C-alpha positions in Angstrom: 31.9 -58.1 34.3 28.8 -60.0 32.4 27.5 -60.8 35.5 28.4 -57.9 37.4 26.5 -55.4 34.4 23.4 -57.8 34.4 22.7 -57.7 38.2 23.6 -53.8 38.6 21.0 -53.5 35.7 18.3 -55.6 37.6 19.3 -53.3 40.2 16.8 -50.2 38.0 13.8 -53.2 38.0 13.8 -54.7 41.2 11.7 -52.3 43.3 9.0 -52.5 40.3 9.0 -56.6 40.0 8.6 -56.8 43.7 5.5 -54.4 43.9 3.7 -56.7 41.3 2.2 -59.9 42.8 -1.3 -61.5 41.8 -2.8 -64.7 41.8 -3.9 -65.3 38.4 -3.6 -61.9 37.0 -1.6 -58.6 35.8 -2.7 -55.6 37.5 -3.5 -53.6 34.7 -4.0 -54.7 31.0 -3.1 -58.2 30.6 -5.0 -59.6 33.6 -4.3 -63.2 33.2 -1.5 -65.8 33.4 -2.1 -66.9 30.3 -5.9 -66.5 29.9 -7.0 -62.9 29.4 -10.3 -61.9 31.1 -10.2 -59.1 29.2 -11.4 -59.5 25.6 -13.9 -57.7 22.8 -16.2 -56.5 24.8 -18.7 -53.5 25.0 -20.1 -53.7 28.5 -18.3 -50.4 29.5 -18.2 -48.6 26.1 -19.7 -45.3 27.5 -23.4 -44.8 25.6 -24.1 -41.3 23.7 -21.4 -38.5 22.4 -21.1 -36.4 26.0 -18.2 -36.4 27.7 -19.3 -36.8 30.9 -17.2 -34.9 34.3 -17.1 -36.1 37.5 -19.5 -34.7 40.4 -16.1 -33.2 41.7 -16.9 -32.2 45.6 -18.8 -28.9 46.0 -15.2 -27.7 48.7 -12.1 -28.5 47.0 -10.5 -28.2 50.2 -7.6 -30.2 50.5 -8.6 -33.7 52.4 -5.9 -36.5 52.7 -7.1 -39.8 52.4 -5.3 -43.1 53.6 -5.2 -45.9 51.5 -3.6 -49.4 51.9 -3.1 -51.2 48.9 -2.4 -54.9 48.8 -0.4 -54.9 45.1 1.1 -51.1 45.8 4.4 -49.4 46.6 5.8 -46.0 48.1 4.1 -43.2 46.4 4.5 -39.8 47.6 2.0 -38.1 45.9 4.0 -36.1 44.6 4.2 -37.1 40.7 2.5 -34.4 38.1 -0.6 -36.8 37.9 -0.8 -37.6 41.3 -1.3 -33.4 41.9 -3.5 -33.1 39.0 -5.8 -35.8 40.3 -5.5 -33.5 43.8 -6.1 -30.0 41.9 -9.5 -31.8 40.9 -10.7 -33.4 43.4 -8.9 -32.1 46.8 -8.2 -35.5 47.8 -4.4 -36.7 48.6 -3.7 -40.3 48.8 -1.4 -41.2 51.4 -0.9 -44.8 50.7 0.7 -47.9 53.0 1.5 -51.4 51.3 2.3 -54.9 52.8 5.9 -55.0 53.9 5.4 -59.3 54.3 1.7 -59.7 53.1 -1.5 -58.2 53.0 -2.8 -61.6 55.0 -1.1 -60.4 58.1 -1.9 -56.3 57.5 -5.3 -57.2 56.8 -5.6 -59.8 60.0 -3.8 -56.9 62.2 -6.7 -54.2 61.1 -9.3 -56.9 61.9 -7.8 -57.7 65.3 -7.2 -54.0 66.3 -10.7 -52.9 64.6 -8.8 -49.9 63.4 -8.6 -49.2 59.2 -7.6 -46.9 56.9 -10.3 -45.2 54.7 -9.6 -46.5 51.3 -9.1 -50.5 51.1 -7.7 -52.4 48.7 -6.8 -56.2 50.0 -6.5 -58.6 47.2 -8.0 -62.0 47.8 -8.2 -61.2 51.8 -11.4 -58.5 51.2 -13.8 -61.4 52.3 -12.1 -61.6 55.7 -12.8 -57.6 56.0 -16.4 -58.1 55.0 -17.0 -60.8 57.6 -15.8 -58.5 60.2 -18.2 -55.6 58.6 -14.9 -53.4 57.9 -16.4 -52.3 54.5 -19.3 -49.9 53.8 -22.2 -50.7 51.6 -21.3 -48.4 48.5 -25.0 -48.7 46.8 -26.1 -45.5 47.8 -23.5 -43.4 47.8 -22.9 -44.4 44.0 -26.7 -44.2 43.1 -26.1 -40.6 44.4 -22.4 -39.5 43.8 -21.5 -41.9 41.2 -23.1 -40.8 37.8 -19.2 -42.0 36.2 -19.4 -45.1 38.1 -22.7 -46.2 36.7 -21.5 -45.4 33.3 -18.4 -47.5 33.1 -20.1 -50.3 34.6 -23.3 -50.2 33.0 -24.9 -53.6 32.9 -22.1 -54.9 34.7 -22.8 -53.0 37.7 -24.7 -55.6 39.2 -22.0 -58.1 39.2 -20.6 -55.8 42.1 -22.9 -57.5 44.6 -21.6 -59.7 47.1 -24.1 -62.3 47.5 -27.5 -63.0 47.5 -28.3 -62.9 51.0 -25.9 -59.8 51.1 -26.7 -58.2 48.1 -24.2 -54.9 49.0 -21.6 -53.2 46.9 -18.5 -53.3 49.2 -15.8 -52.9 46.2 -14.9 -51.2 43.1 -13.4 -54.1 40.6 -9.6 -53.3 40.1 -9.7 -54.3 36.8 -10.5 -53.5 33.2 -14.5 -53.2 32.2 -15.1 -54.7 29.0 -12.2 -53.8 26.1 -10.3 -55.7 23.3 -7.2 -57.9 23.9 -4.1 -56.7 21.6 -1.5 -57.9 23.8 -0.9 -61.3 26.0 1.6 -63.3 27.0 -0.2 -66.8 25.8 0.4 -69.9 27.3 4.1 -70.6 26.3 6.8 -68.0 25.5 9.3 -69.5 23.0 12.8 -67.4 22.1 12.1 -66.0 18.7 15.6 -67.6 17.3 14.5 -70.1 18.3 11.1 -69.8 16.3 13.0 -68.9 13.3 15.2 -71.9 13.4 11.9 -74.0 13.2 10.7 -71.8 10.3 7.8 -70.6 12.6 6.0 -73.9 13.4 4.0 -73.3 16.4 4.3 -76.8 18.8 0.9 -78.3 18.6 1.9 -80.8 21.8 4.4 -81.4 24.5 6.3 -83.6 22.6 6.6 -80.7 19.7 7.8 -78.6 22.0 10.3 -81.0 23.4 11.5 -81.9 20.1 12.0 -77.7 19.5 14.3 -77.7 22.5 16.3 -81.0 22.1 17.1 -80.0 18.8 18.3 -76.2 19.6 20.1 -76.9 22.8 22.2 -79.6 20.5 22.8 -77.2 17.9 23.6 -74.3 20.9 25.0 -75.7 23.6 25.8 -72.1 24.8 24.9 -68.5 23.8 27.4 -66.3 22.0 28.0 -64.6 25.4 29.1 -68.3 27.3 26.0 -68.7 29.3 24.9 -72.0 29.4 21.4 -73.0 27.3 18.5 -73.5 29.4 15.4 -75.1 27.8 12.6 -74.3 30.1 12.5 -72.5 33.9 10.4 -71.6 36.3 10.0 -69.9 39.0 9.1 -72.0 42.8 10.9 -70.6 45.3 8.0 -68.2 46.7 4.2 -66.7 45.5 5.5 -67.1 41.6 4.6 -70.6 42.0 1.3 -69.7 41.3 1.8 -67.6 37.9 4.6 -70.5 36.5 3.6 -73.6 37.4 0.3 -74.0 38.7 -1.8 -71.2 35.9 0.3 -72.5 33.1 -1.1 -76.3 34.3 -4.8 -75.3 33.9 -4.2 -73.3 31.1 -1.8 -75.9 29.1 -3.6 -79.2 30.3 -7.2 -78.6 30.0 -7.3 -75.5 27.7 -9.1 -73.9 31.0 -9.7 -70.1 31.5 -8.1 -68.3 34.4 -9.8 -69.5 37.5 -6.8 -69.6 39.5 -6.7 -73.1 41.1 -9.9 -74.5 39.7 -11.8 -76.1 37.1 -15.3 -75.6 36.3 -17.3 -77.3 34.7 -20.8 -76.6 32.4 -22.9 -77.5 35.5 -20.7 -75.3 37.4 -19.3 -78.1 39.8 -15.5 -76.6 41.2 -13.1 -79.2 40.9 -9.4 -78.1 42.5 -7.5 -78.5 39.0 -4.5 -80.4 40.2 -6.9 -83.5 40.3 -7.5 -83.4 36.7 -6.0 -86.1 35.0 -4.7 -84.0 32.1 -2.7 -81.7 34.5 -1.0 -85.0 36.0 0.1 -86.2 32.3 1.3 -82.4 32.1 3.3 -82.8 35.2 4.9 -85.9 34.3 6.2 -84.3 31.2 8.0 -81.7 33.2 9.2 -84.6 35.6 11.3 -85.7 32.5 12.2 -82.9 31.4 13.4 -82.1 34.8 15.3 -85.8 34.4 16.7 -84.9 30.7 18.3 -81.9 32.0 15.7 -79.6 29.6 13.8 -78.3 32.7 16.4 -75.8 34.7 17.7 -78.4 37.5 17.6 -75.2 40.1 13.9 -74.4 39.0 12.6 -75.3 42.3 15.1 -73.4 44.7 16.1 -70.2 42.9 14.8 -66.7 43.5 12.5 -65.0 41.3 15.3 -62.1 40.9 17.6 -65.1 39.6 15.1 -66.6 37.6 14.5 -62.7 35.8 18.2 -62.6 35.7 18.7 -66.1 33.6 16.0 -64.8 31.6 18.0 -61.8 31.2 21.2 -63.6 29.7 19.4 -64.7 26.8 20.2 -68.2 27.9 17.0 -69.9 28.6 14.7 -70.7 25.3 11.2 -71.2 26.9 8.8 -70.0 29.6 5.1 -70.5 30.9 4.4 -67.1 32.7 2.4 -64.0 32.6 4.1 -61.2 30.7 3.8 -58.3 33.3 6.0 -61.2 34.9 9.3 -61.1 32.7 8.8 -57.9 31.3 11.5 -56.2 33.2 14.3 -59.5 31.6 12.8 -58.3 28.1 13.6 -54.9 29.1 17.0 -55.8 29.5 17.3 -57.7 26.4 15.8 -55.1 24.2 18.5 -52.6 26.0 21.5 -55.2 24.8 20.0 -55.7 21.5 19.3 -59.2 21.7 15.9 -59.0 20.5 16.1 -62.6 18.9 16.5 -63.7 22.8 13.0 -62.1 23.8 9.8 -64.3 23.1 6.9 -64.8 21.0 4.2 -65.6 23.2 1.9 -67.8 21.4 -1.4 -70.1 22.2 -0.2 -73.4 23.3 -2.2 -76.3 24.4 -0.7 -79.9 24.9 -2.7 -81.5 22.6 -4.2 -79.6 19.3 -7.8 -81.1 20.3 -7.7 -78.8 23.5 -8.6 -74.9 22.5 -6.6 -72.4 23.9 -8.8 -70.1 25.7 -6.6 -66.8 26.4 -8.6 -65.0 24.6 -11.7 -66.1 26.4 -13.7 -63.2 27.9 -14.8 -64.0 31.7 -17.0 -60.9 32.2 -16.4 -58.2 35.0 -13.8 -59.8 37.7 -15.2 -58.9 40.6 -14.1 -59.6 44.4 -10.4 -57.9 43.7 -11.7 -54.1 43.8 -11.0 -50.9 46.1 -13.9 -50.1 48.7 -14.5 -47.8 51.6 -13.6 -48.7 55.4 -16.2 -48.2 58.2 -13.4 -45.6 59.6 -13.3 -43.3 56.4 -13.4 -39.6 57.6 -15.5 -38.7 54.5 -17.1 -41.4 52.7 -18.7 -38.8 50.3 -15.3 -37.5 49.3 -14.2 -40.6 48.8 -16.6 -41.8 46.8 -16.1 -38.4 44.8 -12.8 -39.5 44.5 -13.6 -42.9 43.3 -15.8 -41.2 40.5 -13.4 -38.6 39.3 -11.2 -41.7 38.3 -13.9 -43.4 36.3 -14.5 -39.9 34.7 -13.4 -39.4 30.9 -11.4 -36.5 32.6 -9.7 -39.2 35.3 -9.7 -41.6 32.9 -7.4 -39.9 30.6 -5.6 -38.3 33.2 -4.2 -41.3 34.6 -3.7 -43.3 31.3 -2.3 -40.6 29.1 -0.9 -38.2 31.9 -0.5 -34.6 30.9 -1.5 -32.6 27.6 1.4 -31.3 25.8 3.9 -32.8 28.1 2.9 -36.8 28.0 0.6 -36.6 24.9 -0.4 -34.5 22.0 -3.8 -33.9 20.1 -3.9 -34.0 16.5 -5.7 -32.5 13.8 -8.6 -34.6 14.2 -9.0 -34.5 18.2 -7.1 -37.8 19.1 -4.4 -38.3 21.3 -1.2 -39.6 20.7 1.9 -39.7 21.9 5.3 -38.4 20.8 7.6 -41.2 19.8 9.8 -39.8 22.1 7.6 -40.0 25.0 6.8 -44.0 23.9 10.9 -44.4 24.0 10.8 -43.2 27.2 8.2 -45.3 28.4 10.0 -48.2 26.8 13.1 -47.9 28.1 13.0 -46.4 31.4 11.7 -48.2 34.0 10.7 -45.5 36.1 8.7 -44.1 34.0 5.3 -44.7 35.6 6.6 -43.3 39.0 8.7 -40.8 37.4 5.6 -39.2 35.2 2.8 -40.7 37.3 1.4 -42.1 33.7 -0.2 -45.3 34.3 0.7 -45.2 38.3 -2.4 -44.9 39.6 -4.9 -46.7 37.2 -4.3 -50.3 39.3 -6.1 -51.0 41.6 -8.7 -48.1 40.5 -11.6 -49.2 37.9 -10.6 -48.8 34.5 -11.7 -48.9 30.6 -10.2 -51.6 28.8 -7.7 -51.2 25.9 -9.9 -50.5 22.3 -13.1 -48.6 24.2 -13.2 -44.8 23.3 -14.6 -41.6 24.2 -16.5 -38.7 22.6 -13.6 -37.4 21.1 -13.0 -41.2 19.3 -9.7 -41.2 21.3 -9.4 -44.9 23.1 -9.4 -44.2 26.9 -5.6 -46.1 27.5 -2.9 -45.5 25.5 -2.9 -49.4 23.7 -4.8 -49.3 20.5 -4.2 -51.7 17.4 -2.4 -49.2 15.7 -0.3 -48.8 19.2 0.7 -51.9 19.3 1.4 -52.6 15.8 3.8 -49.7 15.4 5.4 -51.3 18.7 6.4 -54.6 17.3 10.0 -55.3 17.7 12.0 -56.1 13.9 11.0 -60.0 15.3 7.2 -59.9 15.8 7.0 -57.9 12.7 9.0 -60.9 11.1 6.6 -63.0 13.1 3.7 -61.8 12.1 4.6 -61.8 8.4 5.4 -65.5 8.7 1.9 -66.9 10.0 0.3 -64.1 7.7 -1.3 -62.3 10.5 -1.6 -58.1 11.3 -1.7 -58.8 14.9 0.2 -61.6 17.0 -3.4 -62.2 19.0 -4.6 -63.4 15.3 -2.4 -66.3 16.3 -5.5 -67.3 18.7 -9.0 -69.0 19.1 -11.3 -65.6 18.9 -13.1 -64.7 21.7 -16.4 -65.4 19.6 -15.4 -69.3 20.1 -16.1 -69.1 23.5 -19.1 -68.6 25.3 -19.2 -66.1 28.0 -19.7 -67.6 31.4 -22.0 -65.9 34.0 -19.8 -66.3 36.5 -16.6 -64.0 37.0 -13.1 -65.3 37.1 -13.0 -68.0 40.8 -9.4 -66.6 41.6 -10.8 -62.9 42.5 -14.3 -63.6 44.1 -14.2 -62.3 48.0 -14.8 -65.3 49.6 -16.1 -66.5 53.2 -13.3 -67.3 55.6 -14.2 -70.7 56.3 -13.0 -71.5 52.6 -10.1 -69.6 52.1 -8.6 -71.2 55.4 -9.0 -74.5 53.7 -7.8 -73.2 50.2 -4.7 -72.3 51.7 -4.2 -76.0 53.1 -4.5 -77.1 49.7 -2.3 -74.9 48.2 0.4 -75.6 51.1 0.6 -79.0 50.1 0.2 -79.0 46.1 3.2 -76.4 46.2 5.9 -78.4 47.7 3.7 -81.4 46.2 4.3 -80.7 43.1 7.9 -80.2 43.0 8.5 -83.4 44.7 6.5 -85.0 41.4 8.6 -83.4 39.3 12.0 -83.7 40.9 11.7 -87.0 42.1 13.1 -89.8 40.2 10.3 -90.5 37.2 9.5 -94.3 38.9 8.6 -92.5 42.1 5.5 -89.9 40.1 2.8 -91.4 40.3 3.3 -92.7 44.2 4.1 -89.0 44.6 1.1 -87.7 43.3 -1.5 -90.3 44.6 0.0 -89.1 48.2 -0.2 -85.3 47.3 -3.8 -85.8 46.3 -4.3 -88.4 49.8 -3.0 -85.3 51.5 -5.2 -83.1 50.0 -8.3 -85.1 51.0 -7.3 -85.3 54.8 -7.3 -81.3 54.9 -10.8 -80.5 53.3 -10.6 -81.3 49.3 -14.2 -81.8 49.3 -16.0 -79.5 51.5 -14.0 -76.6 49.3 -15.3 -77.9 46.4 -18.9 -78.5 47.5 -18.4 -74.5 48.9 -16.9 -73.0 46.0 -20.3 -75.3 43.8 -22.4 -73.3 45.9 -20.8 -69.8 45.7 -20.5 -70.2 41.8 -24.1 -71.6 42.1 -25.5 -68.6 43.7 -23.6 -66.2 41.6 -25.0 -67.9 38.3 -28.7 -67.6 40.1 -27.8 -63.9 41.1 -27.3 -62.4 37.3 -29.9 -64.8 35.6 
């Protein structure tokens, strides 16, 4: 009966969980898989005090623009926020989304030469650009995009494609500036486990291992009778990027989120699984598998199985992005199992390696919304995007409808009534039903903590809102650690230099490079799993074989090409 109840609850969240995909990042506030590229930064802070509004179309005659969203889901455009956007702009979106993969969809568009009006292609944007499918937005922004220019400020130039082709093909789908108030960190440990260890934060793989083994020995099952699992990972589909590949870079090398790549101080790119640190990290995972600490089904379980296990409270630790497992947290909270939710911690495998979670990597470019060459009305399209960048548009998409989703206090600041906060926290359909937050991604957005002319934040996330929303477990953790925010536990943004290049995973890259990168990943995915699941005595032979296979499909060519791309991007902004 417990399992039936659990699966019934999961049905309510499956559609939302299935709609989220990323190569290293969350499609909203927390853009990384442990290494956020949104932290304290004022690049997107509007200057002055004027509440600049959108340059709305001279005619609001309704027009329907077709929109392909690679991270989308069904959107009938009937929620209150969508209707308000149409009332302000005259634009209605007809959204399509991948039924299989965006790579296949984009390839079909290019083959047929038939494109929707607006396109968010994720990592396939480079193929569209190579095919001449996206228009240069530079002149449209100059003439019709005052709010776009205001939002991006000095970082607008980072949207340019290359030195040889300085066109702006896309508006970034990620936060412009902001402060990181919440993050999944690099390791998530159950609060019950943390409390049993007097709130100690592990400083090495050995300390993490001991905490797991001691707790599993003392608590072999949960109160509900589920077998305690030390660590589980989701590896049967694209989630291997999020739960296996990304944590390796964060934990073993203290690297920010550059996808599958490590970038040195001279801007040289290295496929990260060639790192000796990461080899040792995977060696540790192999031993944890042999000793029964790592879930023996980690490589074959579906993502739904993975979420279901977390939702039972039986999994002591995970290494994931919080957007990827939040559905399980919702179930745990609904069941009153707060001790089985997670402390999201800064962790590296050596105390000399600094956790880079809060490092600001600058504006994320490459993943964004573009206007196609087949767009029926590019001017209406850019004005629509400009409206979304305006103060009015940002408040509408983030906060919703005044008097319904939020109120104004005596100081003129926006706030959400507790009933609305509870609705948001307990109903997985909240965003889809109300429209609040449903139309922010993948469109341009200010980051958390940036304020408009009223002194209110553009997003609903602020320092106070985060603190006020802490569970009793989080409050107790803050008290034990002597911090106000859980992010105070992390190395702060000021401890890192902002690199002159953006997050590498998001760059729109030439198809020649992307083809080799895909081959590398196709080898690394099963190769790493084999290294972990084979007997430990075979580890080095398996790892060496994986590296040899990577070399055979163009490893060094890819590293050289990416190095050239990065150095060109650096030259453009210096």
